[in-house]
py3Dmol code that shows the C-alpha trace and the ligand (Angstrom):
import py3Dmol

protein = """\
ATOM      1  CA  MET A   1     140.880 249.592 -31.824  1.00  0.00           C
ATOM      2  CA  LEU A   2     143.648 247.091 -31.345  1.00  0.00           C
ATOM      3  CA  ALA A   3     142.895 246.312 -27.745  1.00  0.00           C
ATOM      4  CA  PRO A   4     139.355 245.322 -26.859  1.00  0.00           C
ATOM      5  CA  PRO A   5     138.433 246.461 -23.361  1.00  0.00           C
ATOM      6  CA  THR A   6     136.988 243.000 -22.369  1.00  0.00           C
ATOM      7  CA  ALA A   7     140.104 241.137 -22.891  1.00  0.00           C
ATOM      8  CA  GLY A   8     141.215 241.664 -19.232  1.00  0.00           C
ATOM      9  CA  VAL A   9     144.677 241.856 -18.081  1.00  0.00           C
ATOM     10  CA  MET A  10     146.347 240.127 -20.942  1.00  0.00           C
ATOM     11  CA  GLY A  11     144.422 242.539 -23.195  1.00  0.00           C
ATOM     12  CA  LEU A  12     145.819 245.377 -21.185  1.00  0.00           C
ATOM     13  CA  LEU A  13     149.314 243.998 -21.432  1.00  0.00           C
ATOM     14  CA  ASP A  14     148.938 243.487 -25.105  1.00  0.00           C
ATOM     15  CA  PHE A  15     147.732 247.117 -25.313  1.00  0.00           C
ATOM     16  CA  LEU A  16     150.697 248.395 -23.249  1.00  0.00           C
ATOM     17  CA  CYS A  17     153.075 246.375 -25.471  1.00  0.00           C
ATOM     18  CA  TRP A  18     151.510 247.767 -28.501  1.00  0.00           C
ATOM     19  CA  ARG A  19     151.762 251.240 -27.040  1.00  0.00           C
ATOM     20  CA  ALA A  20     155.531 250.519 -26.083  1.00  0.00           C
ATOM     21  CA  ALA A  21     156.009 249.167 -29.753  1.00  0.00           C
ATOM     22  CA  THR A  22     154.423 252.403 -31.056  1.00  0.00           C
ATOM     23  CA  LEU A  23     156.758 254.316 -28.898  1.00  0.00           C
ATOM     24  CA  LEU A  24     159.649 252.242 -30.054  1.00  0.00           C
ATOM     25  CA  LEU A  25     158.870 253.048 -33.636  1.00  0.00           C
ATOM     26  CA  LEU A  26     158.696 256.687 -32.735  1.00  0.00           C
ATOM     27  CA  PHE A  27     161.915 256.458 -30.588  1.00  0.00           C
ATOM     28  CA  PRO A  28     164.032 253.673 -32.084  1.00  0.00           C
ATOM     29  CA  ASN A  29     166.498 253.611 -29.259  1.00  0.00           C
ATOM     30  CA  GLY A  30     163.781 253.086 -26.562  1.00  0.00           C
ATOM     31  CA  GLN A  31     163.215 249.753 -24.593  1.00  0.00           C
ATOM     32  CA  GLU A  32     161.563 246.689 -25.950  1.00  0.00           C
ATOM     33  CA  CYS A  33     158.526 245.144 -24.336  1.00  0.00           C
ATOM     34  CA  LEU A  34     159.425 242.260 -21.985  1.00  0.00           C
ATOM     35  CA  SER A  35     156.877 240.264 -20.076  1.00  0.00           C
ATOM     36  CA  VAL A  36     156.589 236.892 -18.249  1.00  0.00           C
ATOM     37  CA  HIS A  37     153.635 234.836 -16.895  1.00  0.00           C
ATOM     38  CA  ILE A  38     153.337 231.437 -15.244  1.00  0.00           C
ATOM     39  CA  SER A  39     151.090 229.005 -17.143  1.00  0.00           C
ATOM     40  CA  ASN A  40     150.131 226.886 -14.101  1.00  0.00           C
ATOM     41  CA  GLU A  41     146.825 227.596 -12.485  1.00  0.00           C
ATOM     42  CA  GLU A  42     146.978 229.091  -9.145  1.00  0.00           C
ATOM     43  CA  PRO A  43     147.004 228.380  -6.226  1.00  0.00           C
ATOM     44  CA  LEU A  44     148.831 225.152  -6.849  1.00  0.00           C
ATOM     45  CA  TYR A  45     148.371 222.404  -4.371  1.00  0.00           C
ATOM     46  CA  ILE A  46     151.318 219.986  -4.090  1.00  0.00           C
ATOM     47  CA  ILE A  47     151.464 216.615  -2.300  1.00  0.00           C
ATOM     48  CA  PRO A  48     154.700 216.588   0.032  1.00  0.00           C
ATOM     49  CA  GLY A  49     157.259 214.162  -1.482  1.00  0.00           C
ATOM     50  CA  SER A  50     156.200 214.729  -5.020  1.00  0.00           C
ATOM     51  CA  THR A  51     157.731 217.117  -7.578  1.00  0.00           C
ATOM     52  CA  LEU A  52     156.638 220.698  -8.154  1.00  0.00           C
ATOM     53  CA  VAL A  53     156.929 221.907 -11.716  1.00  0.00           C
ATOM     54  CA  LEU A  54     156.340 225.493 -12.786  1.00  0.00           C
ATOM     55  CA  ARG A  55     156.399 226.740 -16.295  1.00  0.00           C
ATOM     56  CA  ALA A  56     156.899 230.361 -17.202  1.00  0.00           C
ATOM     57  CA  HIS A  57     156.258 231.875 -20.758  1.00  0.00           C
ATOM     58  CA  ILE A  58     158.510 234.691 -21.680  1.00  0.00           C
ATOM     59  CA  GLU A  59     157.510 237.311 -24.236  1.00  0.00           C
ATOM     60  CA  SER A  60     160.139 239.580 -25.657  1.00  0.00           C
ATOM     61  CA  GLY A  61     160.906 241.251 -28.878  1.00  0.00           C
ATOM     62  CA  SER A  62     163.964 239.039 -29.481  1.00  0.00           C
ATOM     63  CA  PRO A  63     165.791 236.383 -27.309  1.00  0.00           C
ATOM     64  CA  GLU A  64     168.796 238.503 -27.332  1.00  0.00           C
ATOM     65  CA  GLU A  65     166.852 241.109 -25.357  1.00  0.00           C
ATOM     66  CA  VAL A  66     166.673 238.936 -22.209  1.00  0.00           C
ATOM     67  CA  SER A  67     169.861 239.010 -20.078  1.00  0.00           C
ATOM     68  CA  ALA A  68     168.651 236.872 -17.051  1.00  0.00           C
ATOM     69  CA  VAL A  69     165.754 234.756 -15.679  1.00  0.00           C
ATOM     70  CA  THR A  70     165.600 234.152 -11.819  1.00  0.00           C
ATOM     71  CA  TRP A  71     163.435 232.054  -9.712  1.00  0.00           C
ATOM     72  CA  ALA A  72     162.813 232.727  -6.069  1.00  0.00           C
ATOM     73  CA  ARG A  73     160.270 231.859  -3.440  1.00  0.00           C
ATOM     74  CA  GLU A  74     158.722 234.345  -0.888  1.00  0.00           C
ATOM     75  CA  PRO A  75     156.554 233.471   2.018  1.00  0.00           C
ATOM     76  CA  GLU A  76     152.813 233.800   1.309  1.00  0.00           C
ATOM     77  CA  SER A  77     152.510 235.953   4.539  1.00  0.00           C
ATOM     78  CA  GLY A  78     154.681 238.462   2.735  1.00  0.00           C
ATOM     79  CA  ALA A  79     157.411 238.601   5.456  1.00  0.00           C
ATOM     80  CA  PRO A  80     160.340 240.539   3.963  1.00  0.00           C
ATOM     81  CA  ASP A  81     163.076 238.306   5.419  1.00  0.00           C
ATOM     82  CA  GLY A  82     161.704 235.031   4.047  1.00  0.00           C
ATOM     83  CA  ARG A  83     162.685 235.470   0.436  1.00  0.00           C
ATOM     84  CA  ALA A  84     164.821 232.517  -0.909  1.00  0.00           C
ATOM     85  CA  ALA A  85     166.668 232.585  -4.294  1.00  0.00           C
ATOM     86  CA  LEU A  86     166.115 229.211  -6.142  1.00  0.00           C
ATOM     87  CA  ALA A  87     167.756 229.504  -9.510  1.00  0.00           C
ATOM     88  CA  ALA A  88     169.612 232.050 -11.749  1.00  0.00           C
ATOM     89  CA  CYS A  89     169.637 231.638 -15.515  1.00  0.00           C
ATOM     90  CA  PRO A  90     171.360 233.247 -18.508  1.00  0.00           C
ATOM     91  CA  GLY A  91     169.080 234.892 -20.931  1.00  0.00           C
ATOM     92  CA  GLU A  92     166.719 233.046 -23.362  1.00  0.00           C
ATOM     93  CA  SER A  93     168.503 230.668 -25.627  1.00  0.00           C
ATOM     94  CA  PRO A  94     167.114 230.779 -29.259  1.00  0.00           C
ATOM     95  CA  ARG A  95     167.799 227.103 -30.040  1.00  0.00           C
ATOM     96  CA  LEU A  96     169.137 225.273 -26.889  1.00  0.00           C
ATOM     97  CA  LEU A  97     167.823 224.280 -23.549  1.00  0.00           C
ATOM     98  CA  VAL A  98     170.085 225.946 -20.973  1.00  0.00           C
ATOM     99  CA  GLN A  99     170.467 224.691 -17.435  1.00  0.00           C
ATOM    100  CA  CYS A 100     170.319 227.260 -14.704  1.00  0.00           C
ATOM    101  CA  ALA A 101     172.458 227.543 -11.576  1.00  0.00           C
ATOM    102  CA  ALA A 102     170.373 226.153  -8.749  1.00  0.00           C
ATOM    103  CA  ALA A 103     170.763 227.364  -5.100  1.00  0.00           C
ATOM    104  CA  ARG A 104     169.379 224.067  -3.656  1.00  0.00           C
ATOM    105  CA  ALA A 105     170.164 220.349  -4.305  1.00  0.00           C
ATOM    106  CA  ASN A 106     166.329 219.558  -4.989  1.00  0.00           C
ATOM    107  CA  VAL A 107     165.984 222.474  -7.420  1.00  0.00           C
ATOM    108  CA  ARG A 108     166.427 222.282 -11.188  1.00  0.00           C
ATOM    109  CA  ALA A 109     165.620 224.998 -13.672  1.00  0.00           C
ATOM    110  CA  SER A 110     166.176 225.568 -17.357  1.00  0.00           C
ATOM    111  CA  VAL A 111     165.657 228.167 -19.926  1.00  0.00           C
ATOM    112  CA  GLU A 112     164.970 228.045 -23.689  1.00  0.00           C
ATOM    113  CA  LEU A 113     163.240 230.235 -26.257  1.00  0.00           C
ATOM    114  CA  GLN A 114     160.290 231.948 -24.679  1.00  0.00           C
ATOM    115  CA  ALA A 115     160.144 229.513 -21.716  1.00  0.00           C
ATOM    116  CA  SER A 116     161.792 228.695 -18.387  1.00  0.00           C
ATOM    117  CA  VAL A 117     160.858 225.527 -16.155  1.00  0.00           C
ATOM    118  CA  LEU A 118     161.377 225.101 -12.466  1.00  0.00           C
ATOM    119  CA  HIS A 119     161.368 221.533 -10.898  1.00  0.00           C
ATOM    120  CA  VAL A 120     161.443 221.150  -7.034  1.00  0.00           C
ATOM    121  CA  SER A 121     161.827 217.522  -6.452  1.00  0.00           C
ATOM    122  CA  GLU A 122     161.104 215.953  -2.920  1.00  0.00           C
ATOM    123  CA  TYR A 123     158.815 218.950  -2.212  1.00  0.00           C
ATOM    124  CA  ALA A 124     158.556 219.482   1.435  1.00  0.00           C
ATOM    125  CA  LYS A 125     155.831 221.378   3.425  1.00  0.00           C
ATOM    126  CA  ALA A 126     158.397 224.185   3.935  1.00  0.00           C
ATOM    127  CA  ASP A 127     158.530 224.625   0.122  1.00  0.00           C
ATOM    128  CA  ALA A 128     155.150 226.289   0.282  1.00  0.00           C
ATOM    129  CA  GLY A 129     154.937 229.929  -0.650  1.00  0.00           C
ATOM    130  CA  VAL A 130     154.813 232.391  -3.524  1.00  0.00           C
ATOM    131  CA  TYR A 131     157.036 231.332  -6.360  1.00  0.00           C
ATOM    132  CA  ALA A 132     158.317 234.386  -8.452  1.00  0.00           C
ATOM    133  CA  VAL A 133     159.996 234.267 -11.827  1.00  0.00           C
ATOM    134  CA  THR A 134     161.743 237.480 -12.942  1.00  0.00           C
ATOM    135  CA  VAL A 135     162.921 238.369 -16.392  1.00  0.00           C
ATOM    136  CA  THR A 136     165.453 241.025 -16.832  1.00  0.00           C
ATOM    137  CA  GLY A 137     166.167 242.735 -20.163  1.00  0.00           C
ATOM    138  CA  LYS A 138     169.487 244.117 -21.452  1.00  0.00           C
ATOM    139  CA  ALA A 139     168.325 247.572 -20.998  1.00  0.00           C
ATOM    140  CA  GLY A 140     167.607 246.954 -17.323  1.00  0.00           C
ATOM    141  CA  GLN A 141     163.808 246.520 -17.621  1.00  0.00           C
ATOM    142  CA  SER A 142     162.258 243.594 -15.831  1.00  0.00           C
ATOM    143  CA  SER A 143     158.962 241.638 -15.506  1.00  0.00           C
ATOM    144  CA  THR A 144     157.919 239.302 -12.648  1.00  0.00           C
ATOM    145  CA  ALA A 145     155.251 236.743 -12.508  1.00  0.00           C
ATOM    146  CA  ARG A 146     154.073 234.955  -9.301  1.00  0.00           C
ATOM    147  CA  CYS A 147     152.311 231.735  -8.428  1.00  0.00           C
ATOM    148  CA  ILE A 148     150.977 230.657  -5.021  1.00  0.00           C
ATOM    149  CA  VAL A 149     152.021 227.125  -4.107  1.00  0.00           C
ATOM    150  CA  ARG A 150     150.405 225.490  -1.012  1.00  0.00           C
ATOM    151  CA  ASN A 151     150.594 222.071   0.623  1.00  0.00           C
ATOM    152  CA  TYR A 152     148.073 219.387  -0.364  1.00  0.00           C
ATOM    153  CA  GLU A 153     146.346 218.507   2.893  1.00  0.00           C
ATOM    154  CA  ALA A 154     144.673 215.288   3.906  1.00  0.00           C
ATOM    155  CA  VAL A 155     141.101 215.396   4.913  1.00  0.00           C
ATOM    156  CA  HIS A 156     140.638 215.717   8.729  1.00  0.00           C
ATOM    157  CA  HIS A 157     137.984 216.219  11.350  1.00  0.00           C
ATOM    158  CA  VAL A 158     134.888 215.661   9.349  1.00  0.00           C
ATOM    159  CA  SER A 159     131.656 216.433  11.299  1.00  0.00           C
ATOM    160  CA  VAL A 160     127.997 216.198  10.445  1.00  0.00           C
ATOM    161  CA  SER A 161     125.362 218.531  11.949  1.00  0.00           C
ATOM    162  CA  ILE A 162     121.727 218.768  11.481  1.00  0.00           C
ATOM    163  CA  ASN A 163     119.793 221.969  10.406  1.00  0.00           C
ATOM    164  CA  VAL A 164     116.339 221.148  11.895  1.00  0.00           C
ATOM    165  CA  SER A 165     114.432 224.176  10.358  1.00  0.00           C
ATOM    166  CA  HIS A 166     115.634 222.976   6.846  1.00  0.00           C
ATOM    167  CA  SER A 167     115.617 219.239   7.245  1.00  0.00           C
ATOM    168  CA  SER A 168     119.138 219.176   6.121  1.00  0.00           C
ATOM    169  CA  LEU A 169     122.481 217.717   7.252  1.00  0.00           C
ATOM    170  CA  VAL A 170     125.641 219.678   6.742  1.00  0.00           C
ATOM    171  CA  CYS A 171     128.950 218.050   6.431  1.00  0.00           C
ATOM    172  CA  GLY A 172     131.954 220.140   7.494  1.00  0.00           C
ATOM    173  CA  GLU A 173     135.532 219.397   7.313  1.00  0.00           C
ATOM    174  CA  ALA A 174     138.119 221.411   9.186  1.00  0.00           C
ATOM    175  CA  TRP A 175     140.668 221.119   6.465  1.00  0.00           C
ATOM    176  CA  GLY A 176     141.443 219.023   3.350  1.00  0.00           C
ATOM    177  CA  THR A 177     142.426 220.033  -0.189  1.00  0.00           C
ATOM    178  CA  GLU A 178     139.966 219.491  -3.011  1.00  0.00           C
ATOM    179  CA  PRO A 179     137.341 217.732  -0.794  1.00  0.00           C
ATOM    180  CA  GLN A 180     134.784 215.325  -2.496  1.00  0.00           C
ATOM    181  CA  PHE A 181     131.679 214.608  -0.594  1.00  0.00           C
ATOM    182  CA  SER A 182     129.577 211.481  -0.735  1.00  0.00           C
ATOM    183  CA  TRP A 183     126.624 210.568   1.485  1.00  0.00           C
ATOM    184  CA  LEU A 184     125.445 207.187   2.747  1.00  0.00           C
ATOM    185  CA  HIS A 185     122.234 206.211   4.570  1.00  0.00           C
ATOM    186  CA  GLU A 186     122.529 202.922   6.416  1.00  0.00           C
ATOM    187  CA  ARG A 187     125.683 202.083   4.506  1.00  0.00           C
ATOM    188  CA  ASP A 188     124.085 202.534   1.083  1.00  0.00           C
ATOM    189  CA  ALA A 189     124.446 205.481  -1.338  1.00  0.00           C
ATOM    190  CA  VAL A 190     121.877 208.183  -0.749  1.00  0.00           C
ATOM    191  CA  THR A 191     119.038 207.899  -3.277  1.00  0.00           C
ATOM    192  CA  GLY A 192     116.162 210.161  -4.176  1.00  0.00           C
ATOM    193  CA  SER A 193     113.898 208.572  -1.679  1.00  0.00           C
ATOM    194  CA  VAL A 194     116.270 209.575   1.107  1.00  0.00           C
ATOM    195  CA  GLY A 195     117.444 212.962   0.124  1.00  0.00           C
ATOM    196  CA  ARG A 196     118.993 215.431  -2.257  1.00  0.00           C
ATOM    197  CA  VAL A 197     122.703 216.345  -2.248  1.00  0.00           C
ATOM    198  CA  SER A 198     123.677 219.954  -2.817  1.00  0.00           C
ATOM    199  CA  THR A 199     125.866 220.945  -5.798  1.00  0.00           C
ATOM    200  CA  ASP A 200     128.984 221.181  -3.716  1.00  0.00           C
ATOM    201  CA  GLY A 201     128.078 217.910  -1.958  1.00  0.00           C
ATOM    202  CA  ALA A 202     128.350 219.282   1.619  1.00  0.00           C
ATOM    203  CA  THR A 203     124.662 219.463   2.228  1.00  0.00           C
ATOM    204  CA  LEU A 204     122.062 216.746   2.163  1.00  0.00           C
ATOM    205  CA  VAL A 205     118.561 217.803   2.097  1.00  0.00           C
ATOM    206  CA  VAL A 206     116.595 214.945   3.628  1.00  0.00           C
ATOM    207  CA  THR A 207     113.297 214.052   1.926  1.00  0.00           C
ATOM    208  CA  LYS A 208     112.590 210.964   4.066  1.00  0.00           C
ATOM    209  CA  VAL A 209     110.168 211.792   6.743  1.00  0.00           C
ATOM    210  CA  PRO A 210     110.615 211.373   9.633  1.00  0.00           C
ATOM    211  CA  ILE A 211     114.452 211.616   9.491  1.00  0.00           C
ATOM    212  CA  CYS A 212     115.781 208.272  10.781  1.00  0.00           C
ATOM    213  CA  GLY A 213     118.707 205.985  10.788  1.00  0.00           C
ATOM    214  CA  HIS A 214     122.315 206.677  10.234  1.00  0.00           C
ATOM    215  CA  PHE A 215     123.582 209.300   7.787  1.00  0.00           C
ATOM    216  CA  THR A 216     127.344 209.082   7.069  1.00  0.00           C
ATOM    217  CA  CYS A 217     129.261 211.894   5.185  1.00  0.00           C
ATOM    218  CA  VAL A 218     132.436 210.674   3.473  1.00  0.00           C
ATOM    219  CA  VAL A 219     135.008 213.287   2.513  1.00  0.00           C
ATOM    220  CA  SER A 220     137.909 212.323   0.238  1.00  0.00           C
ATOM    221  CA  ASN A 221     140.682 213.541  -1.798  1.00  0.00           C
ATOM    222  CA  LYS A 222     143.952 212.323  -3.368  1.00  0.00           C
ATOM    223  CA  LEU A 223     145.361 211.492   0.071  1.00  0.00           C
ATOM    224  CA  GLY A 224     142.549 209.337   1.479  1.00  0.00           C
ATOM    225  CA  TYR A 225     139.260 209.918   3.194  1.00  0.00           C
ATOM    226  CA  SER A 226     137.596 210.578   6.437  1.00  0.00           C
ATOM    227  CA  SER A 227     133.965 210.309   7.574  1.00  0.00           C
ATOM    228  CA  ALA A 228     131.450 211.146  10.269  1.00  0.00           C
ATOM    229  CA  THR A 229     127.970 209.786  10.983  1.00  0.00           C
ATOM    230  CA  TYR A 230     124.802 211.516  12.190  1.00  0.00           C
ATOM    231  CA  THR A 231     122.491 209.204  14.042  1.00  0.00           C
ATOM    232  CA  ALA A 232     118.800 209.796  14.106  1.00  0.00           C
ATOM    233  CA  ALA A 233     116.043 207.755  15.769  1.00  0.00           C
ATOM    234  CA  PRO A 234     115.910 204.131  14.425  1.00  0.00           C
ATOM    235  CA  CYS A 235     113.735 203.880  11.379  1.00  0.00           C
ATOM    236  CA  GLU A 236     109.993 202.638  11.770  1.00  0.00           C
ATOM    237  CA  THR A 237     110.618 200.014   8.991  1.00  0.00           C
ATOM    238  CA  ASP A 238     113.511 198.539  11.115  1.00  0.00           C
ATOM    239  CA  SER A 239     111.213 197.979  14.227  1.00  0.00           C
ATOM    240  CA  ILE A 240     108.345 196.686  11.977  1.00  0.00           C
ATOM    241  CA  SER A 241     110.774 194.022  10.454  1.00  0.00           C
ATOM    242  CA  GLY A 242     112.074 193.348  14.123  1.00  0.00           C
ATOM    243  CA  SER A 243     108.551 192.676  15.373  1.00  0.00           C
ATOM    244  CA  THR A 244     107.680 190.723  12.249  1.00  0.00           C
ATOM    245  CA  VAL A 245     110.751 188.425  12.888  1.00  0.00           C
ATOM    246  CA  ALA A 246     109.383 188.046  16.524  1.00  0.00           C
ATOM    247  CA  ILE A 247     105.881 187.067  15.426  1.00  0.00           C
ATOM    248  CA  VAL A 248     107.238 184.580  12.826  1.00  0.00           C
ATOM    249  CA  CYS A 249     109.454 182.899  15.503  1.00  0.00           C
ATOM    250  CA  LEU A 250     106.285 182.699  17.849  1.00  0.00           C
ATOM    251  CA  VAL A 251     104.180 181.001  15.130  1.00  0.00           C
ATOM    252  CA  VAL A 252     107.008 178.507  14.234  1.00  0.00           C
ATOM    253  CA  LEU A 253     107.408 177.656  17.896  1.00  0.00           C
ATOM    254  CA  GLN A 254     103.585 177.110  18.249  1.00  0.00           C
ATOM    255  CA  ILE A 255     103.450 174.965  15.198  1.00  0.00           C
ATOM    256  CA  LEU A 256     106.424 172.903  16.490  1.00  0.00           C
ATOM    257  CA  GLY A 257     104.888 172.636  20.030  1.00  0.00           C
ATOM    258  CA  GLY A 258     101.455 171.688  18.481  1.00  0.00           C
ATOM    259  CA  GLY A 259     103.128 168.936  16.390  1.00  0.00           C
ATOM    260  CA  LEU A 260     104.982 167.551  19.258  1.00  0.00           C
ATOM    261  CA  ALA A 261     101.851 167.513  21.273  1.00  0.00           C
ATOM    262  CA  PHE A 262      99.943 165.685  18.492  1.00  0.00           C
ATOM    263  CA  LEU A 263     102.647 163.092  18.254  1.00  0.00           C
ATOM    264  CA  LEU A 264     102.644 162.485  21.959  1.00  0.00           C
ATOM    265  CA  TRP A 265      98.855 162.137  22.033  1.00  0.00           C
ATOM    266  CA  ARG A 266      98.821 159.724  18.976  1.00  0.00           C
ATOM    267  CA  ARG A 267     101.396 157.481  20.691  1.00  0.00           C
ATOM    268  CA  TYR A 268      99.443 157.588  24.011  1.00  0.00           C
ATOM    269  CA  ARG A 269      96.172 156.605  22.201  1.00  0.00           C
ATOM    270  CA  LYS A 270      97.926 153.769  20.205  1.00  0.00           C
ATOM    271  CA  ARG A 271      99.408 152.274  23.330  1.00  0.00           C
ATOM    272  CA  ASN A 272      96.064 152.626  25.187  1.00  0.00           C
ATOM    273  CA  ARG A 273      94.321 150.781  22.276  1.00  0.00           C
ATOM    274  CA  GLY A 274      96.850 147.986  22.334  1.00  0.00           C
ATOM    275  CA  ASP A 275      96.442 147.498  26.109  1.00  0.00           C
ATOM    276  CA  ARG A 276      92.560 147.300  25.772  1.00  0.00           C
ATOM    277  CA  LEU A 277      92.937 144.771  22.965  1.00  0.00           C
ATOM    278  CA  ARG A 278      95.285 142.587  24.985  1.00  0.00           C
ATOM    279  CA  GLU A 279      92.829 142.705  27.997  1.00  0.00           C
ATOM    280  CA  HIS A 280      89.963 141.872  25.626  1.00  0.00           C
ATOM    281  CA  MET A 281      91.864 138.792  24.467  1.00  0.00           C
ATOM    282  CA  ASP A 282      92.821 137.692  27.903  1.00  0.00           C
ATOM    283  CA  ASP A 283      89.134 137.910  28.855  1.00  0.00           C
ATOM    284  CA  ASN A 284      88.224 135.615  25.942  1.00  0.00           C
ATOM    285  CA  ILE A 285      90.727 132.881  26.759  1.00  0.00           C
TER     286      ILE A 285
END
"""
ligand_1 = """\
14
LIG
C 119.801 226.162 8.098
O 119.953 226.283 6.668
C 119.483 227.496 6.226
C 119.668 227.505 4.637
O 120.834 226.946 4.221
C 120.353 228.688 6.829
O 119.947 229.876 6.251
C 120.306 228.584 8.220
O 121.054 229.530 8.860
C 120.645 227.359 8.743
N 120.296 227.112 10.236
C 121.200 226.778 11.181
C 120.883 226.645 12.587
O 122.420 226.482 10.777
"""
view = py3Dmol.view(width=600, height=400)
view.addModel(protein, "pdb")
view.setStyle({"model": 0}, {"cartoon": {"style": "trace"}})
view.addModel(ligand_1, "xyz")
view.setStyle({"model": 1}, {"stick": {}})
view.zoomTo()
view.show()
């Protein structure tokens, strides 16, 4: 068969186009197949202040078949009154890039052969929503493609909690787009001797027994980072090194004290001997 069942939606579209083409062959005055899709991955996360660029790919039997391309934004909630027209373009142009009529100052759109591009510069938080591009054919048929656009959020409110039964620490962040997790133990990157980080990075399975010291989870993305620390009991090695320092100090003090005592004793003995010598000489005179 022409349409393998595993090819998904595009396969189905191809199949429908093929069916439509067959019908066209059977009924030459029928409608041509017209379809549009947005090539950006969705949802798309945009940093406020940057430029949003959406590309649509148009499939039509011939460029003359397309009479109009329009861009609009709808609220993601689906509220019916929130639809805003963004740009209206004439049909596909076989050779030239044609600019469209934009409904807003920060919107620019163009259409060319088999493609239309929308630019929204100085993207603001209120520009989030579902972007829709509609291609209308001369015969009145139309096709619409949509892409969800959301605001790229900074990382906020990171927290670390302990799962005692599984000896693991869980790093949670209340919001933040594309979070990247990293773990520190006493300000050093976590190594195999301390624990194992899960594939998504949010969980640290602690292998160090007993769990001690400071564990910090750092969550970062394109806009910065935020971190939180879980503090367990101080590590044994720390208190050992602390007492070692105390013992070394005591020994040094004792050596210094002993040395001082020895010096004083020697001086005392020398003076004594001198005195005795002088007495002895006095007696002889
Ligand atoms: C601890 O972790 C396990 C495994 O991930 C999970 O099933 C369990 O619900 C967690 N317990 C708590 C108290 O969060």
